[in-house]
C-alpha positions as CSV (number, residue, x, y, z in Angstrom):
1,M,0.0,0.0,0.0
2,L,1.4,3.4,-1.0
3,W,1.5,6.3,1.5
4,F,0.5,9.7,0.3
5,S,4.0,10.9,0.5
6,D,4.7,8.5,-2.4
7,L,2.0,9.8,-4.6
8,N,1.6,12.9,-6.8
9,K,-1.6,14.9,-6.6
10,E,-3.2,13.3,-9.6
11,T,-2.6,9.8,-8.3
12,L,-3.8,10.9,-4.8
13,M,-7.1,12.3,-6.2
14,T,-7.7,9.2,-8.3
15,N,-6.9,6.7,-5.5
16,V,-8.6,8.3,-2.6
17,K,-11.9,6.9,-3.6
18,N,-10.4,3.4,-3.3
19,L,-9.4,3.7,0.3
20,N,-11.5,2.0,3.0
21,N,-12.4,4.0,6.1
22,Q,-9.5,2.8,8.2
23,Q,-7.0,3.5,5.4
24,L,-8.5,7.0,5.0
25,V,-8.1,7.8,8.7
26,E,-4.5,6.3,8.7
27,K,-3.6,8.5,5.8
28,I,-4.9,11.7,7.4
29,K,-3.0,10.8,10.6
30,F,0.1,10.3,8.6
31,L,-0.2,13.6,6.9
32,V,-0.9,15.5,10.1
33,A,2.2,13.9,11.7
34,E,4.3,14.9,8.6
35,E,2.9,18.4,8.7
36,Q,4.0,18.8,12.3
37,K,7.5,17.6,11.5
38,N,7.6,20.1,8.6
39,I,6.4,23.0,10.7
40,S,9.0,22.1,13.4
41,A,11.7,22.2,10.7
42,Q,10.4,25.5,9.4
43,I,10.7,27.0,12.9
44,V,14.3,25.8,13.3
45,L,15.2,27.4,9.9
46,L,13.3,30.6,10.7
47,K,15.1,30.8,14.0
48,E,18.4,30.8,12.0
49,V,17.0,33.4,9.6
50,R,16.1,35.5,12.6
51,Q,19.5,35.1,14.3
52,R,21.4,36.0,11.0
53,K,19.0,38.9,10.5
54,L,18.6,37.6,7.0
55,S,15.1,39.0,6.6
56,L,16.4,42.5,7.4
57,A,19.3,42.1,4.9
58,M,16.7,41.1,2.3
59,G,14.7,44.3,3.0
60,Y,12.0,42.9,5.2
61,P,11.3,44.9,8.3
62,S,10.5,41.8,10.3
63,L,10.5,38.0,10.2
64,L,6.7,38.2,10.0
65,E,7.0,40.2,6.7
66,F,9.6,37.8,5.4
67,C,7.3,34.8,6.1
68,A,4.3,36.5,4.5
69,N,6.0,38.1,1.5
70,E,9.0,35.9,0.7
71,L,7.5,32.5,1.7
72,G,3.9,33.2,0.9
73,L,2.4,32.3,4.2
74,T,-0.8,33.8,5.5
75,R,-0.5,36.6,8.1
76,D,-1.6,34.2,10.8
77,Q,0.9,31.5,9.8
78,S,3.6,34.1,9.5
79,W,2.8,35.5,13.0
80,K,2.7,32.1,14.6
81,R,6.0,30.9,13.0
82,S,7.9,34.1,13.8
83,Q,6.7,34.0,17.4
84,A,7.7,30.4,17.6
85,A,11.1,31.1,16.1
86,G,11.7,33.8,18.7
87,A,10.6,31.5,21.5
88,V,12.8,28.6,20.3
89,A,15.8,31.0,20.0
90,K,15.3,31.8,23.7
91,V,14.4,28.2,24.8
92,P,15.8,25.6,22.4
93,E,14.0,22.8,24.2
94,L,10.7,24.1,22.9
95,I,11.5,22.5,19.5
96,D,10.9,19.1,21.0
97,L,7.5,20.1,22.2
98,L,6.7,21.5,18.7
99,K,7.6,18.1,17.2
100,M,5.1,16.4,19.5
101,G,2.4,18.8,18.4
């Protein structure tokens, strides 16, 4: 059985109808866990962007503006990630909590 990470969008949309209920729930849980890992990685990288003052060097007045304009995140996503990056910079152990959701 293929995991969604192994499928492109077209294959996913075609095969989703063939999943039984248990498989459907398993796939959703897998994607949520992957999303959490990806967000944690984003926070670690944004912390580094913050520490290097890279967003300022690129002409953005804040990390929030960098996230919104350079990365295309929503304002809410940008605010949350920039706040998390600042918190992780102060308390590195927080990244482990982020990984757990």
